[in-house]
C-alpha positions as CSV (number, residue, x, y, z in Angstrom):
1,M,13.1,-4.3,-17.1
2,D,11.2,-1.0,-17.4
3,V,10.1,-0.5,-13.8
4,K,8.2,2.7,-13.3
5,I,8.2,4.9,-10.2
6,I,4.6,6.1,-10.4
7,W,3.3,8.7,-7.9
8,P,-0.3,9.9,-8.1
9,R,-0.6,13.3,-9.8
10,T,-4.2,14.6,-9.2
11,R,-6.2,15.3,-6.0
12,K,-8.5,12.4,-6.7
13,H,-5.6,10.0,-7.3
14,V,-3.7,11.1,-4.2
15,K,-6.9,10.5,-2.1
16,E,-7.3,7.0,-3.5
17,Y,-3.6,6.2,-2.9
18,L,-3.9,7.5,0.6
19,V,-6.9,5.3,1.4
20,G,-4.8,2.3,0.3
21,L,-2.0,3.3,2.7
22,I,-4.5,3.8,5.5
23,I,-6.1,0.4,5.1
24,G,-2.7,-1.2,5.0
25,D,-0.6,0.7,7.6
26,G,-2.8,3.5,8.9
27,Q,-5.3,4.4,11.5
28,I,-8.1,6.9,11.4
29,E,-9.1,8.8,14.4
30,Q,-11.7,11.6,14.8
31,K,-9.5,14.5,13.7
32,R,-6.4,12.8,12.3
33,I,-5.0,10.0,10.2
34,T,-1.7,8.3,11.1
35,I,0.3,6.2,8.7
36,T,3.3,4.2,10.0
37,D,6.3,2.9,8.1
38,S,9.9,1.8,8.6
39,S,11.2,4.3,5.9
40,D,11.3,8.0,6.7
41,E,12.3,8.7,3.1
42,F,9.1,7.0,1.9
43,L,6.9,9.0,4.3
44,K,8.6,12.2,3.3
45,N,7.7,11.6,-0.3
46,V,4.1,10.7,0.7
47,A,3.9,13.9,2.8
48,K,5.1,16.0,-0.1
49,I,2.4,14.8,-2.5
50,V,-0.3,15.0,0.2
51,R,0.7,18.7,0.9
52,K,1.0,19.5,-2.8
53,Y,-2.3,18.0,-4.0
54,L,-4.5,18.0,-0.9
55,G,-3.2,21.1,1.0
56,V,-3.6,19.6,4.4
57,N,-1.5,19.8,7.5
58,V,1.0,16.9,7.6
59,T,3.6,16.2,10.3
60,L,6.4,13.5,10.4
61,H,7.7,11.9,13.6
62,K,10.1,9.1,14.6
63,R,8.6,6.5,16.9
64,G,10.6,6.2,20.1
65,D,9.8,2.6,20.9
66,V,10.7,0.9,17.6
67,N,12.6,1.7,14.4
68,A,9.7,3.3,12.6
69,Y,8.3,6.6,11.6
70,Y,4.8,8.0,11.4
71,M,3.0,10.6,9.4
72,R,0.0,12.4,10.7
73,I,-2.6,14.3,8.6
74,Y,-4.9,16.6,10.5
75,G,-8.3,18.0,9.8
76,K,-11.8,16.8,10.9
77,D,-13.4,17.5,7.5
78,F,-10.6,15.8,5.7
79,V,-10.8,12.8,7.9
80,E,-14.5,12.5,7.4
81,N,-14.1,12.8,3.6
82,M,-11.5,10.0,3.6
83,K,-13.7,7.8,5.7
84,R,-16.5,8.1,3.1
85,L,-14.1,6.9,0.3
86,I,-13.1,3.6,2.1
87,P,-16.1,1.3,1.4
88,A,-16.1,2.0,-2.3
89,L,-12.4,1.6,-2.8
90,K,-12.3,-1.6,-0.7
91,G,-15.1,-3.0,-2.9
92,R,-13.7,-1.8,-6.2
93,P,-10.1,-1.0,-5.9
94,T,-8.7,1.6,-8.3
95,I,-5.1,1.5,-9.6
96,N,-4.1,4.3,-7.1
97,F,-5.7,2.4,-4.2
98,I,-3.7,-0.7,-5.3
99,R,-0.5,1.4,-5.3
100,G,-1.1,2.6,-1.8
101,F,-2.1,-0.8,-0.5
102,F,0.9,-2.4,-2.1
103,D,3.2,0.2,-0.6
104,A,1.8,-0.7,2.8
105,E,1.2,-4.4,2.6
106,G,3.2,-5.6,-0.3
107,T,6.5,-7.3,-0.8
108,I,8.7,-8.1,-3.8
109,Y,11.4,-10.7,-3.9
110,R,13.3,-12.9,-6.3
111,E,12.7,-16.6,-6.5
112,G,15.5,-17.8,-8.7
113,K,15.4,-15.7,-11.9
114,Y,11.8,-14.7,-11.3
115,I,10.3,-11.7,-9.6
116,V,7.5,-12.6,-7.1
117,I,5.1,-9.9,-5.9
118,E,2.9,-10.5,-2.8
119,I,0.3,-8.6,-0.8
120,N,-0.6,-9.9,2.7
121,Q,-3.7,-8.9,4.6
122,H,-6.0,-10.3,7.2
123,D,-9.1,-9.1,5.3
124,G,-9.9,-11.8,2.7
125,P,-12.5,-9.8,0.8
126,I,-10.0,-7.0,0.1
127,I,-7.5,-9.5,-1.3
128,A,-10.2,-11.1,-3.5
129,N,-11.2,-7.6,-4.8
130,L,-7.6,-6.7,-5.5
131,S,-7.2,-9.9,-7.4
132,I,-10.2,-9.1,-9.6
133,A,-9.1,-5.5,-10.1
134,L,-5.6,-6.7,-11.2
135,R,-7.1,-9.4,-13.5
136,D,-9.1,-6.6,-15.2
137,R,-5.7,-5.1,-16.0
138,C,-4.4,-8.5,-17.3
139,I,-2.3,-9.0,-14.1
140,Y,-2.9,-12.6,-13.0
141,S,-2.5,-13.7,-9.4
142,Y,-3.6,-16.4,-7.1
143,I,-4.6,-16.3,-3.5
144,R,-3.5,-18.6,-0.7
145,Y,-4.1,-18.4,3.0
146,Q,-2.1,-19.2,6.1
147,E,-3.4,-19.7,9.6
148,Y,-1.0,-18.7,12.4
149,L,-1.0,-18.4,16.2
150,D,-0.6,-15.0,17.7
151,K,1.2,-16.1,20.9
152,R,0.6,-12.7,22.5
153,R,-3.1,-12.9,22.1
154,G,-3.4,-16.7,22.2
155,K,-5.6,-16.7,19.1
156,I,-5.4,-18.2,15.7
157,Y,-5.7,-15.8,12.7
158,T,-5.8,-16.2,9.0
159,R,-3.6,-14.2,6.6
160,Y,-4.5,-14.0,2.9
161,I,-1.7,-13.7,0.4
162,L,-2.2,-12.5,-3.1
163,R,0.7,-13.7,-5.2
164,I,1.9,-12.7,-8.6
165,K,4.5,-14.9,-10.1
166,R,3.9,-15.2,-13.8
167,K,6.6,-13.3,-15.7
168,T,4.2,-11.3,-17.8
169,S,1.9,-10.5,-14.9
170,A,4.9,-9.4,-12.7
171,Y,6.1,-7.2,-15.6
172,R,2.6,-5.7,-16.0
173,F,2.4,-5.0,-12.3
174,L,5.8,-3.3,-12.3
175,T,4.9,-1.1,-15.3
176,K,1.2,-0.4,-14.6
177,V,1.1,-0.2,-10.8
178,G,4.8,0.7,-10.5
179,L,6.9,1.0,-7.4
180,R,7.5,3.9,-5.0
181,H,8.8,2.4,-1.8
182,P,12.6,2.2,-1.2
183,K,12.3,-1.4,0.1
184,H,10.7,-2.5,-3.2
185,L,13.1,-0.6,-5.4
186,K,16.1,-1.9,-3.5
187,V,15.2,-5.5,-4.3
188,L,15.4,-4.7,-8.0
189,G,18.6,-2.6,-7.6
190,L,16.9,0.7,-8.3
191,H,17.0,3.9,-6.4
192,P,14.1,6.2,-5.6
193,L,13.9,9.6,-7.2
């Protein structure tokens, strides 16, 4: 299978990718953006493209309380610019937004001889818009939902799951959206560049 490792290569595309990561595993504050992940290797690669194409101050840190890392991007004007991009990209996801969102919220696994791609999120409209954007690229998916009890908060929440299982759609996803995260590459026996 010709799986592609596709990183964004322009200023605009890096911003779109970053918004996908932020919506999935990030947080925006007044003067900084924080993105958390379990892979320091992945965050180092993200930091490299952010510095190269956006020229902003980026730092990487290990979280002391759990086995995770976080990347911080500083700059009030930059943060404001990113905030303005969010509504449009959530409503009409671009391929680079999808890449970032998948890297944050996606999973890939094998079910027998088939590859299954899933994206989980609590925000149903984002999942619906992703499904439409993927369908426009001939990548067909279906959405299911799961209700679960958060024992810590004592509340029931809904999680929406976009699932790509058809062989041709999974192949198109892997070649058009591509993979970047080591956790996804490992499932397919590949190594990040």
